[in-house]
C-alpha positions, 0 to 999 in steps of 0.5 A: 112491846111496840117492836113485837107488835110492828113484828106481828102486823108484818106477820099477818100482811106475809100471810095476806101476800102469801095467800093471794100468791096462792090464788094465782097460782093456781092458773099454773100447773105445779109439779113435784113428781120429778122436780127439777128433771121436770126441765126437758134435758136435764138429769140429776144424779146423788152419790152419799157417804152413808158412813158419814155422813156426806156426798155428793150431786150432780145436775147434768145438762149433756148438751150444754147449757146457759149457766148464771151463778148468784153468791150471797153468802160470805163463806163461799167454797165454790169453783168456776164461777167467775167463769159464769160472769157476764162479762167472761167468754164461756156462755154454756155449762155442761154440769153443776156440782153441788157437794157436803165436805167443804172446800175439800168436796170441790173434788168432785167436780173433777170427777164429773169432768171426767164422767163427761170428757169420756163421752165426748163431751165439753169443748173441742180442743184438738183431741181433747175435750173440755166440760164446764162444770161450775161447782160449790160445796157446803160445810157439814165437816162437824157431822161424822167423821169430817175426814171422810169427805167427798172425792172425784170418783163420788162426782164421777159415781154420781154423774154415771147414775145420774137420769131424768127420773124423779128426784130423789130428796132427803138424806141424799148426795149434797144434802146427806150431812146437811143440817139447819138450825144452828143460831143456838149451836149445833147441839141445837140443830136439825136435819137439812137435805135435798129438796125439789119443786117445778112449776109448768105455766100455761104456755109451757115454760117450766121453771124449776129447782133443787136446793141442799139445805145446810143454813144456819137460819130456821126453814119457814113455810111461807104459805103460813109463816110457821118454823118446821125445822131450825133450832131447837128449845134446851130440852130439845122437845120444841123449835125455838124461832130465830126471828124473835131471838133476833129481836132480842139479841141472843143470836150469835154469828159464830163460824158452824156447818153451814151454806146452803146451795141450790140450781135453778133450771128453765126450758126457756131460752135465756141469755148469760146475762138473763140467767145470772139475773134469774139466779139472783131473783131467785135468792129471795125464794131463800129470804122467804124460807130461811131466817136468817139467810145469806150471811157472815158464816153461810156460802148461800149459792144459787146457779141458773141453767137454761136449755132453751128447749122451748123457743120464743122470746123469754120474760127473765122477770117472770123466770125469776119470780117463778124461780124464787117460788119453786126454789122457796117451795124446795127448800121446804121440801128438803126439810120436810123429805128429811130423816132424823140421824144421831143428834140431829131430828128431822122435822118429822121427828118433831110433828109425832 
């Protein structure tokens, strides 16, 4: 009983802190009309294999952007993340690839490289161009026919159709086969997807996030502390609450179809070290909106792209804090914009 009282007190304190945050946030101009592409120089494209479903999402920074990454989950499927270590030489990336298909889906990044090389984008070495395309994949092989996975051609098509228009959300690209709420097993999970959000400060600073939410945990709305999508009750009609299940010892961390992948973009000038710090801080957005998160059975990863279009000194701490805010918003949008598929209802299905 004392433990539950402590939990309720923490919940009330979290709501009070959120209310204060909302009051201060009114001083900024929020935008979700475009999301990640509110940052000039960023394009987003999806390619979806509807027959499974699965797919890939490509974030293009064709002029190059200073890049960083932070991998928190213990079961990642990644490509070229070591390149983004601040100790290593290359400072910029030309694209980020996100895909379904687990490690098989990392092939999609090769197609993105081909697309950029054809347009002579990348580091010049003699007659060749080498685009820098770090990538990460989420595990969705248990949704539909797992033999259908994103390929290099899928990545090429996603890059070819990328635009700076409003980002399509929900059951597209890397989020097509995404699910959430797997603490009680896949039979009780719900549909995840792609979500995006952005914030513009009065001085013109823009910080935006895009996420493919496929976590083991439930998705929590930080504005009210309620579960909006996650593990369902045995009869499938209601939501369990992973926070309560954790306190009763009912959650078992078994390997399943997990991993949440995100990208933060800003128009600020950042060093590679600062971009990495922003990626680290952005994981707080996961922690506010996914419970549990960064588990042994998730490969949770966040990339940062800083285009440097906005000149002048930048405060990496401020950008990182805003990145956590918009990342949490993007996670919430990813499940609210998702549509149910066979065996996996969406948040909107349980609201009816």
